[in-house]
N, CA, C and O atoms as CSV, one atom per row, in Angstrom:
chain,resi,resn,atom,element,x,y,z
A,1,MET,N,N,0.817,-1.231,0.001
A,1,MET,CA,C,-0.041,0.048,-0.002
A,1,MET,C,C,0.916,1.244,-0.081
A,1,MET,O,O,0.769,2.100,-0.954
A,2,LYS,N,N,2.019,1.309,0.945
A,2,LYS,CA,C,2.718,2.449,0.960
A,2,LYS,C,C,3.556,2.681,-0.352
A,2,LYS,O,O,3.711,3.796,-0.850
A,3,ALA,N,N,4.100,1.472,-0.881
A,3,ALA,CA,C,4.791,1.601,-2.176
A,3,ALA,C,C,3.837,2.211,-3.313
A,3,ALA,O,O,4.266,3.048,-4.107
A,4,GLN,N,N,2.586,1.764,-3.341
A,4,GLN,CA,C,1.716,2.278,-4.400
A,4,GLN,C,C,1.484,3.778,-4.119
A,4,GLN,O,O,1.473,4.556,-5.073
A,5,GLU,N,N,1.310,4.196,-2.940
A,5,GLU,CA,C,1.115,5.634,-2.660
A,5,GLU,C,C,2.254,6.470,-3.126
A,5,GLU,O,O,2.116,7.513,-3.764
A,6,ASP,N,N,3.551,5.869,-2.716
A,6,ASP,CA,C,4.767,6.590,-3.065
A,6,ASP,C,C,4.924,6.719,-4.583
A,6,ASP,O,O,5.297,7.765,-5.115
A,7,LYS,N,N,4.625,5.616,-5.242
A,7,LYS,CA,C,4.660,5.692,-6.771
A,7,LYS,C,C,3.663,6.688,-7.318
A,7,LYS,O,O,4.035,7.387,-8.260
A,8,TYR,N,N,2.471,6.831,-6.851
A,8,TYR,CA,C,1.390,7.695,-7.238
A,8,TYR,C,C,2.091,9.111,-6.984
A,8,TYR,O,O,2.241,9.847,-7.958
A,9,TYR,N,N,2.482,9.486,-5.846
A,9,TYR,CA,C,3.020,10.841,-5.530
A,9,TYR,C,C,4.266,11.188,-6.518
A,9,TYR,O,O,4.475,12.305,-6.992
A,10,GLU,N,N,5.034,10.057,-6.734
A,10,GLU,CA,C,6.067,10.364,-7.550
A,10,GLU,C,C,5.807,10.718,-9.128
A,10,GLU,O,O,6.498,11.446,-9.841
A,11,THR,N,N,4.667,10.030,-9.460
A,11,THR,CA,C,4.138,10.345,-10.797
A,11,THR,C,C,3.611,11.793,-10.895
A,11,THR,O,O,3.841,12.565,-11.826
A,12,ILE,N,N,2.838,12.058,-9.749
A,12,ILE,CA,C,2.424,13.480,-9.760
A,12,ILE,C,C,3.571,14.529,-9.842
A,12,ILE,O,O,3.562,15.472,-10.633
A,13,PHE,N,N,4.609,14.258,-8.897
A,13,PHE,CA,C,5.655,15.129,-8.881
A,13,PHE,C,C,6.371,15.328,-10.186
A,13,PHE,O,O,6.750,16.451,-10.518
A,14,LYS,N,N,6.577,14.206,-10.979
A,14,LYS,CA,C,7.190,14.184,-12.200
A,14,LYS,C,C,6.386,15.017,-13.236
A,14,LYS,O,O,6.965,15.740,-14.048
A,15,ALA,N,N,5.078,14.899,-13.186
A,15,ALA,CA,C,4.215,15.640,-14.133
A,15,ALA,C,C,4.323,17.207,-13.646
A,15,ALA,O,O,4.551,18.102,-14.459
A,16,GLU,N,N,4.168,17.414,-12.469
A,16,GLU,CA,C,4.216,18.915,-12.158
A,16,GLU,C,C,5.687,19.526,-12.440
A,16,GLU,O,O,5.816,20.699,-12.790
A,17,LEU,N,N,6.699,18.725,-12.280
A,17,LEU,CA,C,8.074,19.153,-12.613
A,17,LEU,C,C,8.198,19.423,-14.117
A,17,LEU,O,O,8.753,20.452,-14.503
A,18,GLN,N,N,7.704,18.545,-14.959
A,18,GLN,CA,C,7.713,18.839,-16.370
A,18,GLN,C,C,6.917,20.018,-16.814
A,18,GLN,O,O,7.301,20.788,-17.694
A,19,LEU,N,N,5.819,20.124,-16.182
A,19,LEU,CA,C,4.989,21.386,-16.443
A,19,LEU,C,C,5.627,22.698,-16.064
A,19,LEU,O,O,5.514,23.706,-16.762
A,20,TYR,N,N,6.352,22.648,-14.849
A,20,TYR,CA,C,7.108,23.785,-14.255
A,20,TYR,C,C,8.284,24.166,-15.245
A,20,TYR,O,O,8.533,25.340,-15.516
A,21,LEU,N,N,8.964,23.134,-15.747
A,21,LEU,CA,C,10.130,23.476,-16.595
A,21,LEU,C,C,9.622,23.969,-17.866
A,21,LEU,O,O,10.257,24.855,-18.437
A,22,LYS,N,N,8.524,23.491,-18.395
A,22,LYS,CA,C,8.045,23.990,-19.714
A,22,LYS,C,C,7.555,25.529,-19.548
A,22,LYS,O,O,7.773,26.376,-20.414
A,23,GLN,N,N,6.936,25.766,-18.455
A,23,GLN,CA,C,6.446,27.132,-18.148
A,23,GLN,C,C,7.694,28.085,-17.892
A,23,GLN,O,O,7.633,29.255,-18.270
A,24,LYS,N,N,8.799,27.604,-17.268
A,24,LYS,CA,C,9.896,28.401,-17.053
A,24,LYS,C,C,10.721,28.644,-18.419
A,24,LYS,O,O,11.321,29.711,-18.547
A,25,ILE,N,N,10.758,27.754,-19.358
A,25,ILE,CA,C,11.339,28.053,-20.568
A,25,ILE,C,C,10.539,28.947,-21.358
A,25,ILE,O,O,11.126,29.770,-22.060
A,26,THR,N,N,9.246,28.907,-21.345
A,26,THR,CA,C,8.371,29.878,-22.051
A,26,THR,C,C,8.474,31.205,-21.427
A,26,THR,O,O,8.491,32.208,-22.142
A,27,TYR,N,N,8.547,31.290,-20.067
A,27,TYR,CA,C,8.699,32.627,-19.476
A,27,TYR,C,C,9.998,33.241,-19.841
A,27,TYR,O,O,10.030,34.413,-20.216
A,28,GLU,N,N,11.047,32.536,-19.756
A,28,GLU,CA,C,12.437,33.165,-20.177
A,28,GLU,C,C,12.412,33.610,-21.568
A,28,GLU,O,O,12.945,34.685,-21.842
A,29,ALA,N,N,11.813,32.855,-22.547
A,29,ALA,CA,C,11.749,33.263,-23.847
A,29,ALA,C,C,10.925,34.436,-24.165
A,29,ALA,O,O,11.236,35.237,-25.046
A,30,ASN,N,N,9.739,34.540,-23.350
A,30,ASN,CA,C,8.809,35.722,-23.494
A,30,ASN,C,C,9.481,36.911,-22.755
A,30,ASN,O,O,9.370,38.031,-23.254
A,31,LYS,N,N,10.138,36.750,-21.653
A,31,LYS,CA,C,10.809,37.811,-21.020
A,31,LYS,C,C,11.815,38.624,-21.932
A,31,LYS,O,O,11.925,39.850,-21.916
A,32,GLU,N,N,12.479,37.814,-22.673
A,32,GLU,CA,C,13.531,38.448,-23.644
A,32,GLU,C,C,12.670,39.162,-24.902
A,32,GLU,O,O,13.010,40.231,-25.409
A,33,LYS,N,N,11.637,38.476,-25.263
A,33,LYS,CA,C,10.925,39.184,-26.357
A,33,LYS,C,C,10.282,40.497,-25.959
A,33,LYS,O,O,10.244,41.466,-26.718
A,34,ALA,N,N,9.740,40.487,-24.642
A,34,ALA,CA,C,9.135,41.676,-24.102
A,34,ALA,C,C,10.152,42.852,-23.925
A,34,ALA,O,O,9.840,44.027,-24.117
A,35,TYR,N,N,11.392,42.434,-23.543
A,35,TYR,CA,C,12.466,43.438,-23.394
A,35,TYR,C,C,12.751,44.011,-24.688
A,35,TYR,O,O,12.819,45.236,-24.790
A,36,TYR,N,N,12.931,43.239,-25.714
A,36,TYR,CA,C,13.157,43.863,-27.010
A,36,TYR,C,C,12.134,44.573,-27.713
A,36,TYR,O,O,12.398,45.500,-28.479
A,37,ILE,N,N,10.920,44.150,-27.466
A,37,ILE,CA,C,9.821,45.030,-27.867
A,37,ILE,C,C,9.743,46.364,-27.241
A,37,ILE,O,O,9.500,47.356,-27.929
A,38,PHE,N,N,9.952,46.438,-25.877
A,38,PHE,CA,C,10.074,47.702,-25.164
A,38,PHE,C,C,11.308,48.490,-25.720
A,38,PHE,O,O,11.253,49.702,-25.927
A,39,TRP,N,N,12.361,47.777,-25.936
A,39,TRP,CA,C,13.567,48.578,-26.344
A,39,TRP,C,C,13.511,49.120,-27.663
A,39,TRP,O,O,14.098,50.170,-27.925
A,40,SER,N,N,12.846,48.484,-28.521
A,40,SER,CA,C,12.719,48.964,-29.942
A,40,SER,C,C,11.784,50.128,-30.035
A,40,SER,O,O,11.815,50.838,-31.040
A,41,GLU,N,N,10.919,50.380,-29.009
A,41,GLU,CA,C,10.037,51.609,-29.042
A,41,GLU,C,C,10.673,52.774,-28.373
A,41,GLU,O,O,10.068,53.845,-28.362
A,42,PHE,N,N,11.812,52.664,-27.828
A,42,PHE,CA,C,12.419,53.730,-27.137
A,42,PHE,C,C,13.093,54.711,-28.160
A,42,PHE,O,O,13.301,54.285,-29.297
A,43,SER,N,N,13.436,55.945,-27.846
A,43,SER,CA,C,14.255,56.743,-28.844
A,43,SER,C,C,15.553,56.351,-28.576
A,43,SER,O,O,15.860,55.720,-27.565
A,44,LYS,N,N,16.501,56.774,-29.625
A,44,LYS,CA,C,17.889,56.484,-29.540
A,44,LYS,C,C,18.530,57.163,-28.309
A,44,LYS,O,O,19.401,56.613,-27.634
A,45,GLN,N,N,18.060,58.343,-28.074
A,45,GLN,CA,C,18.616,59.166,-26.923
A,45,GLN,C,C,18.352,58.359,-25.664
A,45,GLN,O,O,19.259,58.154,-24.858
A,46,LEU,N,N,17.057,57.876,-25.475
A,46,LEU,CA,C,16.715,57.128,-24.263
A,46,LEU,C,C,17.512,55.863,-24.069
A,46,LEU,O,O,17.901,55.524,-22.952
A,47,GLN,N,N,17.767,55.127,-25.223
A,47,GLN,CA,C,18.482,53.940,-25.291
A,47,GLN,C,C,19.908,54.185,-24.855
A,47,GLN,O,O,20.526,53.428,-24.107
A,48,HIS,N,N,20.376,55.284,-25.373
A,48,HIS,CA,C,21.750,55.717,-24.937
A,48,HIS,C,C,21.902,56.078,-23.397
A,48,HIS,O,O,22.929,55.808,-22.774
A,49,LYS,N,N,20.978,56.609,-22.920
A,49,LYS,CA,C,20.991,57.096,-21.520
A,49,LYS,C,C,21.004,55.662,-20.708
A,49,LYS,O,O,21.880,55.451,-19.870
A,50,ILE,N,N,20.059,54.759,-20.981
A,50,ILE,CA,C,20.015,53.557,-20.374
A,50,ILE,C,C,21.355,52.703,-20.486
A,50,ILE,O,O,21.765,52.093,-19.499
A,51,GLN,N,N,22.002,52.668,-21.650
A,51,GLN,CA,C,23.120,51.914,-21.770
A,51,GLN,C,C,24.389,52.516,-21.005
A,51,GLN,O,O,25.312,51.792,-20.629
A,52,ASN,N,N,24.363,53.862,-20.810
A,52,ASN,CA,C,25.310,54.435,-20.050
A,52,ASN,C,C,25.274,54.270,-18.559
A,52,ASN,O,O,26.184,54.709,-17.856
A,53,GLN,N,N,24.170,53.605,-18.041
A,53,GLN,CA,C,24.161,53.431,-16.529
A,53,GLN,C,C,25.059,52.335,-16.208
A,53,GLN,O,O,25.313,51.393,-16.958
A,54,GLN,N,N,25.562,52.541,-14.943
A,54,GLN,CA,C,26.465,51.435,-14.382
A,54,GLN,C,C,25.954,50.116,-14.279
A,54,GLN,O,O,26.698,49.144,-14.403
A,55,ASP,N,N,24.601,49.998,-14.036
A,55,ASP,CA,C,23.991,48.684,-13.818
A,55,ASP,C,C,23.291,48.137,-15.160
A,55,ASP,O,O,22.343,47.354,-15.101
A,56,TYR,N,N,23.790,48.574,-16.296
A,56,TYR,CA,C,23.078,48.234,-17.552
A,56,TYR,C,C,23.078,46.827,-17.753
A,56,TYR,O,O,22.062,46.291,-18.196
A,57,LEU,N,N,24.220,46.081,-17.449
A,57,LEU,CA,C,24.213,44.603,-17.712
A,57,LEU,C,C,23.186,43.891,-16.836
A,57,LEU,O,O,22.697,42.835,-17.238
A,58,SER,N,N,22.850,44.390,-15.710
A,58,SER,CA,C,21.846,43.627,-14.958
A,58,SER,C,C,20.272,44.064,-15.442
A,58,SER,O,O,19.256,43.443,-15.129
A,59,ILE,N,N,20.317,45.092,-16.148
A,59,ILE,CA,C,18.964,45.479,-16.703
A,59,ILE,C,C,18.635,44.754,-17.977
A,59,ILE,O,O,17.468,44.491,-18.270
A,60,LYS,N,N,19.711,44.413,-18.779
A,60,LYS,CA,C,19.657,43.775,-20.109
A,60,LYS,C,C,18.802,42.450,-19.957
A,60,LYS,O,O,19.019,41.586,-19.107
A,61,ASN,N,N,17.857,42.422,-20.855
A,61,ASN,CA,C,16.921,41.123,-20.945
A,61,ASN,C,C,15.986,41.170,-19.857
A,61,ASN,O,O,15.318,40.152,-19.680
A,62,ASP,N,N,15.803,42.151,-19.090
A,62,ASP,CA,C,14.831,42.027,-17.893
A,62,ASP,C,C,13.917,43.239,-18.129
A,62,ASP,O,O,14.330,44.388,-17.974
A,63,PRO,N,N,12.611,42.937,-18.525
A,63,PRO,CA,C,11.688,44.009,-18.895
A,63,PRO,C,C,11.365,44.740,-17.533
A,63,PRO,O,O,11.252,45.966,-17.534
A,64,SER,N,N,11.226,44.069,-16.464
A,64,SER,CA,C,10.611,44.740,-15.297
A,64,SER,C,C,11.691,45.732,-14.807
A,64,SER,O,O,11.348,46.859,-14.448
A,65,LYS,N,N,12.906,45.371,-14.782
A,65,LYS,CA,C,14.001,46.333,-14.375
A,65,LYS,C,C,14.075,47.559,-15.488
A,65,LYS,O,O,14.246,48.726,-15.137
A,66,LEU,N,N,13.943,47.202,-16.712
A,66,LEU,CA,C,13.823,48.340,-17.721
A,66,LEU,C,C,12.755,49.284,-17.502
A,66,LEU,O,O,12.955,50.493,-17.615
A,67,LEU,N,N,11.630,48.800,-17.193
A,67,LEU,CA,C,10.389,49.676,-16.796
A,67,LEU,C,C,10.691,50.524,-15.683
A,67,LEU,O,O,10.423,51.725,-15.697
A,68,LYS,N,N,11.263,49.917,-14.677
A,68,LYS,CA,C,11.725,50.761,-13.591
A,68,LYS,C,C,12.543,51.981,-13.868
A,68,LYS,O,O,12.333,53.108,-13.418
A,69,ILE,N,N,13.598,51.571,-14.747
A,69,ILE,CA,C,14.525,52.644,-15.132
A,69,ILE,C,C,13.845,53.749,-15.889
A,69,ILE,O,O,14.123,54.936,-15.716
A,70,ILE,N,N,12.898,53.288,-16.776
A,70,ILE,CA,C,12.060,54.309,-17.539
A,70,ILE,C,C,11.184,55.088,-16.603
A,70,ILE,O,O,10.934,56.268,-16.847
A,71,GLU,N,N,10.722,54.505,-15.580
A,71,GLU,CA,C,9.931,55.320,-14.547
A,71,GLU,C,C,10.794,56.283,-13.914
A,71,GLU,O,O,10.387,57.426,-13.706
A,72,ILE,N,N,12.025,55.890,-13.572
A,72,ILE,CA,C,12.952,56.828,-12.907
A,72,ILE,C,C,13.254,58.103,-13.847
A,72,ILE,O,O,13.205,59.265,-13.443
A,73,HIS,N,N,13.583,57.698,-15.200
A,73,HIS,CA,C,13.840,58.745,-16.083
A,73,HIS,C,C,12.687,59.702,-16.428
A,73,HIS,O,O,12.877,60.869,-16.770
A,74,SER,N,N,11.518,59.145,-16.318
A,74,SER,CA,C,10.338,59.864,-16.605
A,74,SER,C,C,10.031,60.805,-15.434
A,74,SER,O,O,9.503,61.886,-15.691
A,75,LEU,N,N,10.303,60.498,-14.244
A,75,LEU,CA,C,10.021,61.329,-13.093
A,75,LEU,C,C,11.054,62.267,-12.735
A,75,LEU,O,O,10.870,63.101,-11.849
A,76,THR,N,N,12.279,62.162,-13.467
A,76,THR,CA,C,13.329,63.087,-13.100
A,76,THR,C,C,13.766,63.893,-14.347
A,76,THR,O,O,14.937,63.948,-14.724
A,77,TYR,N,N,12.760,64.495,-14.940
A,77,TYR,CA,C,13.076,65.386,-16.102
A,77,TYR,C,C,13.852,66.598,-15.625
A,77,TYR,O,O,13.618,67.140,-14.545
A,78,VAL,N,N,14.775,66.996,-16.467
A,78,VAL,CA,C,15.705,68.030,-16.122
A,78,VAL,C,C,14.818,69.331,-15.798
A,78,VAL,O,O,15.143,70.088,-14.883
A,79,GLU,N,N,13.712,69.547,-16.571
A,79,GLU,CA,C,12.799,70.722,-16.355
A,79,GLU,C,C,12.331,70.718,-15.008
A,79,GLU,O,O,12.109,71.806,-14.477
A,80,ASN,N,N,12.130,69.561,-14.315
A,80,ASN,CA,C,11.522,69.504,-13.031
A,80,ASN,C,C,12.382,69.488,-11.881
A,80,ASN,O,O,11.940,69.276,-10.751
A,81,ARG,N,N,13.712,69.724,-12.149
A,81,ARG,CA,C,14.672,69.737,-10.987
A,81,ARG,C,C,15.296,71.149,-10.885
A,81,ARG,O,O,15.323,71.962,-11.809
A,82,TYR,N,N,15.795,71.335,-9.639
A,82,TYR,CA,C,16.441,72.583,-9.366
A,82,TYR,C,C,17.774,72.823,-10.041
A,82,TYR,O,O,18.522,71.870,-10.264
A,83,ASP,N,N,18.105,74.080,-10.381
A,83,ASP,CA,C,19.313,74.379,-11.095
A,83,ASP,C,C,20.505,73.945,-10.429
A,83,ASP,O,O,21.444,73.526,-11.106
A,84,VAL,N,N,20.584,74.003,-9.047
A,84,VAL,CA,C,21.769,73.562,-8.309
A,84,VAL,C,C,21.871,72.090,-8.406
A,84,VAL,O,O,22.999,71.601,-8.466
A,85,ARG,N,N,20.819,71.318,-8.429
A,85,ARG,CA,C,20.856,69.895,-8.481
A,85,ARG,C,C,21.484,69.460,-9.945
A,85,ARG,O,O,22.287,68.535,-10.071
A,86,ILE,N,N,21.035,70.201,-10.938
A,86,ILE,CA,C,21.500,69.900,-12.310
A,86,ILE,C,C,22.998,70.059,-12.264
A,86,ILE,O,O,23.750,69.201,-12.725
A,87,ILE,N,N,23.383,71.083,-11.745
A,87,ILE,CA,C,24.953,71.398,-11.767
A,87,ILE,C,C,25.598,70.348,-10.956
A,87,ILE,O,O,26.652,69.858,-11.361
A,88,ASP,N,N,25.056,69.951,-9.834
A,88,ASP,CA,C,25.658,68.930,-8.944
A,88,ASP,C,C,25.693,67.557,-9.726
A,88,ASP,O,O,26.723,66.885,-9.686
A,89,ASP,N,N,24.646,67.147,-10.402
A,89,ASP,CA,C,24.628,65.981,-10.973
A,89,ASP,C,C,25.629,66.019,-12.244
A,89,ASP,O,O,26.241,64.989,-12.529
A,90,ALA,N,N,25.791,67.116,-12.961
A,90,ALA,CA,C,26.730,67.243,-14.041
A,90,ALA,C,C,28.133,67.041,-13.527
A,90,ALA,O,O,28.919,66.321,-14.143
A,91,LEU,N,N,28.477,67.684,-12.366
A,91,LEU,CA,C,29.723,67.583,-11.828
A,91,LEU,C,C,29.977,66.093,-11.398
A,91,LEU,O,O,31.027,65.536,-11.718
A,92,LYS,N,N,29.051,65.486,-10.704
A,92,LYS,CA,C,29.166,64.134,-10.330
A,92,LYS,C,C,29.379,63.235,-11.449
A,92,LYS,O,O,30.233,62.351,-11.376
A,93,ASN,N,N,28.591,63.416,-12.577
A,93,ASN,CA,C,28.814,62.501,-13.778
A,93,ASN,C,C,30.180,62.776,-14.409
A,93,ASN,O,O,30.752,61.834,-14.958
A,94,LEU,N,N,30.753,63.987,-14.380
A,94,LEU,CA,C,32.022,64.260,-14.947
A,94,LEU,C,C,33.056,63.612,-14.134
A,94,LEU,O,O,33.980,63.020,-14.692
A,95,ILE,N,N,32.968,63.680,-12.843
A,95,ILE,CA,C,34.049,63.080,-11.989
A,95,ILE,C,C,33.936,61.542,-12.025
A,95,ILE,O,O,34.974,60.893,-11.891
A,96,ASN,N,N,32.889,60.978,-12.177
A,96,ASN,CA,C,32.669,59.532,-12.064
A,96,ASN,C,C,32.832,58.791,-13.477
A,96,ASN,O,O,32.947,57.569,-13.566
A,97,ILE,N,N,32.828,59.608,-14.497
A,97,ILE,CA,C,32.760,58.851,-15.844
A,97,ILE,C,C,34.211,58.421,-16.135
A,97,ILE,O,O,35.197,59.129,-15.932
A,98,LYS,N,N,34.215,57.141,-16.648
A,98,LYS,CA,C,35.506,56.491,-17.093
A,98,LYS,C,C,35.321,55.522,-18.229
A,98,LYS,O,O,34.240,54.965,-18.422
A,99,GLN,N,N,36.315,55.337,-18.934
A,99,GLN,CA,C,36.167,54.410,-20.088
A,99,GLN,C,C,36.154,52.992,-19.649
A,99,GLN,O,O,36.962,52.563,-18.825
A,100,LYS,N,N,35.166,52.218,-20.241
A,100,LYS,CA,C,35.050,50.816,-19.741
A,100,LYS,C,C,36.175,49.975,-20.527
A,100,LYS,O,O,36.768,50.385,-21.525
A,101,ASP,N,N,36.347,48.854,-19.969
A,101,ASP,CA,C,37.425,47.994,-20.496
A,101,ASP,C,C,37.244,47.516,-21.950
A,101,ASP,O,O,38.223,47.318,-22.670
A,102,ASP,N,N,36.072,47.348,-22.341
A,102,ASP,CA,C,35.808,46.848,-23.718
A,102,ASP,C,C,35.205,47.904,-24.629
A,102,ASP,O,O,34.556,47.613,-25.634
A,103,GLU,N,N,35.465,49.208,-24.206
A,103,GLU,CA,C,34.851,50.351,-24.947
A,103,GLU,C,C,35.926,50.923,-25.812
A,103,GLU,O,O,37.069,51.065,-25.377
A,104,SER,N,N,35.587,51.252,-27.021
A,104,SER,CA,C,36.492,52.018,-27.865
A,104,SER,C,C,36.470,53.499,-27.580
A,104,SER,O,O,35.536,53.990,-26.945
A,105,LEU,N,N,37.486,54.232,-28.038
A,105,LEU,CA,C,37.605,55.540,-27.651
A,105,LEU,C,C,36.565,56.357,-28.229
A,105,LEU,O,O,36.164,57.345,-27.615
A,106,ILE,N,N,36.053,56.010,-29.443
A,106,ILE,CA,C,34.929,56.797,-29.995
A,106,ILE,C,C,33.671,56.563,-29.328
A,106,ILE,O,O,32.852,57.480,-29.267
A,107,ASP,N,N,33.414,55.354,-28.786
A,107,ASP,CA,C,32.199,55.150,-28.013
A,107,ASP,C,C,32.286,55.885,-26.706
A,107,ASP,O,O,31.300,56.445,-26.228
A,108,TYR,N,N,33.560,55.885,-26.079
A,108,TYR,CA,C,33.647,56.580,-24.868
A,108,TYR,C,C,33.500,58.077,-24.987
A,108,TYR,O,O,32.951,58.724,-24.095
A,109,THR,N,N,33.967,58.612,-26.037
A,109,THR,CA,C,33.880,60.049,-26.375
A,109,THR,C,C,32.381,60.384,-26.581
A,109,THR,O,O,31.885,61.406,-26.107
A,110,ALA,N,N,31.710,59.516,-27.277
A,110,ALA,CA,C,30.211,59.770,-27.576
A,110,ALA,C,C,29.428,59.775,-26.223
A,110,ALA,O,O,28.578,60.631,-25.977
A,111,ARG,N,N,29.748,58.818,-25.403
A,111,ARG,CA,C,29.213,58.739,-24.201
A,111,ARG,C,C,29.514,59.769,-23.076
A,111,ARG,O,O,28.693,60.051,-22.203
A,112,PHE,N,N,30.752,60.305,-23.168
A,112,PHE,CA,C,31.250,61.408,-22.334
A,112,PHE,C,C,30.525,62.641,-22.738
A,112,PHE,O,O,30.136,63.396,-21.848
A,113,GLU,N,N,30.289,62.942,-24.056
A,113,GLU,CA,C,29.702,64.087,-24.486
A,113,GLU,C,C,28.250,64.194,-24.287
A,113,GLU,O,O,27.667,65.277,-24.239
A,114,SER,N,N,27.594,62.881,-24.156
A,114,SER,CA,C,26.125,62.812,-23.956
A,114,SER,C,C,25.807,63.071,-22.430
A,114,SER,O,O,24.747,63.560,-22.040
A,115,VAL,N,N,26.900,62.668,-21.576
A,115,VAL,CA,C,26.622,62.932,-20.127
A,115,VAL,C,C,26.767,64.305,-19.798
A,115,VAL,O,O,26.573,64.688,-18.644
């Protein structure tokens, strides 16, 4: 009786595990698709701003993080901030910017000029 019950639960577990793995694969594939759909709708200027963030690699292929970054950018328009804060942010960006290891000089210059 116990062996039959164990076999029954093992069968159920295997079926649920297969379903879970199938859903996980579908989720990962759809997550990447959603990211690229969002990304293709952004302007080049906004794409460039996002790419220049320090945590860009953690954002890549994750639509929920991408939407949070868009929310931050949309709530911090330059027009809505104080002049002193704009100057402070510009100085902070100037001090903290550096060329990445795999970045060409041309790309770095473009990124430097956009910040």
